[in-house]
BAKOLZA-712488 format. One line per 5 residues: number of its first residue (from 1); for each residue x negated, y negated, z of C-alpha. Coordinates in nm, 3 decimals, padded with zeros to 5 digits. Layout:
% BAKOLZA-712488
NUM = X:Y:Z; ...
This chain:
% BAKOLZA-712488
1 = 00.012:00.012:-00.020; -00.270:-00.246:00.100; -00.395:-00.222:-00.258; -00.090:-00.285:-00.471; -00.035:-00.565:-00.255
6 = -00.420:-00.708:-00.284; -00.323:-00.620:-00.697; 00.006:-00.855:-00.680; -00.148:-01.058:-00.484; -00.451:-01.115:-00.683
11 = -00.219:-01.124:-01.039; 00.041:-01.445:-00.859; -00.305:-01.602:-00.708; -00.420:-01.637:-01.084; -00.126:-01.730:-01.188
16 = 00.004:-01.991:-01.022; -00.365:-02.142:-00.936; -00.396:-02.174:-01.375; -00.041:-02.301:-01.382; -00.028:-02.428:-01.147
21 = -00.389:-02.710:-01.225; -00.240:-02.694:-01.597; 00.052:-02.941:-01.402; -00.162:-03.136:-01.161; -00.437:-03.228:-01.350
26 = -00.406:-03.127:-01.708; -00.040:-03.337:-01.751; -00.129:-03.429:-02.084; -00.178:-03.001:-02.195; 00.126:-02.945:-01.980
31 = 00.372:-03.185:-02.171; 00.323:-03.013:-02.480; 00.329:-02.661:-02.336; 00.608:-02.695:-02.142; 00.956:-02.872:-02.290
36 = 01.118:-02.941:-02.011; 00.788:-03.132:-01.891; 00.889:-03.367:-02.107; 01.205:-03.464:-01.965; 01.054:-03.502:-01.575
41 = 00.867:-03.727:-01.435; 00.518:-03.729:-01.392; 00.513:-03.721:-01.045; 00.743:-03.434:-01.035; 00.505:-03.264:-01.247
46 = 00.211:-03.297:-01.114; 00.380:-03.204:-00.709; 00.478:-02.898:-00.846; 00.167:-02.807:-00.987; -00.035:-02.889:-00.640
51 = 00.235:-02.674:-00.459; 00.146:-02.398:-00.698; -00.228:-02.456:-00.677; -00.177:-02.422:-00.278; 00.040:-02.132:-00.310
56 = -00.215:-01.980:-00.500; -00.474:-02.071:-00.277; -00.313:-01.913:00.005; -00.232:-01.601:-00.137; -00.549:-01.467:-00.114
61 = -00.829:-01.629:00.101; -00.716:-01.639:00.458; -00.654:-01.281:00.418; -00.961:-01.181:00.264; -01.128:-01.466:00.551
66 = -00.965:-01.301:00.766; -00.922:-01.619:00.908; -00.525:-01.745:01.021; -00.396:-01.448:00.802; -00.067:-01.551:00.933
71 = -00.084:-01.813:00.622; -00.091:-01.518:00.364; 00.293:-01.427:00.382; 00.375:-01.759:00.454; 00.256:-01.897:00.155
76 = 00.430:-01.638:00.003; 00.756:-01.727:00.084; 00.648:-02.060:-00.036; 00.601:-01.934:-00.384; 00.954:-01.754:-00.365
81 = 01.142:-02.085:-00.270; 00.951:-02.252:-00.568; 01.086:-01.996:-00.770; 01.435:-01.997:-00.652; 01.439:-02.358:-00.762
86 = 01.264:-02.260:-01.064; 01.496:-02.016:-01.142; 01.788:-02.256:-01.058; 01.661:-02.603:-01.306; 01.641:-02.299:-01.555
91 = 02.011:-02.210:-01.557; 02.094:-02.533:-01.551; 01.884:-02.608:-01.877; 01.952:-02.269:-02.004; 01.614:-02.135:-02.074
96 = 01.732:-01.750:-02.064; 01.351:-01.639:-02.099; 01.185:-01.833:-01.823; 01.483:-01.755:-01.566; 01.377:-01.371:-01.623
101 = 00.992:-01.495:-01.568; 01.152:-01.659:-01.215; 01.304:-01.340:-01.102; 01.025:-01.125:-01.197; 00.712:-01.347:-00.944
106 = 00.984:-01.443:-00.698; 01.012:-01.019:-00.649; 00.653:-00.972:-00.643; 00.638:-01.283:-00.385; 00.863:-01.097:-00.174
111 = 00.711:-00.777:-00.176; 00.355:-01.028:-00.044; 00.578:-01.169:00.196; 00.717:-00.833:00.337; 00.424:-00.584:00.310
116 = 00.183:-00.892:00.488; 00.444:-00.911:00.764
């Protein structure tokens, strides 16, 4: 079970680190690759990106370093909340492909949260 949890943590961490850093630090690139970014304020997009980057760091580092490992499942819950909000946003915009990905990432984040608590 520990190996599966680590595999999911690393996959989620890398995905959110990449996606979040694009939103937070490369706004123009995010604007061209994600249609919803064009209709959202830059501040909101950067905030979401920073939240995703911090969540990615929280998924891996605390448990890996043994420093406050309780932060790892808390970060997974944070990622799950982001995915619930993202799914609602994409439902409103009728972006069905994005909703499916949000649900998959939500399930993986909940798996980590439950497994690490």
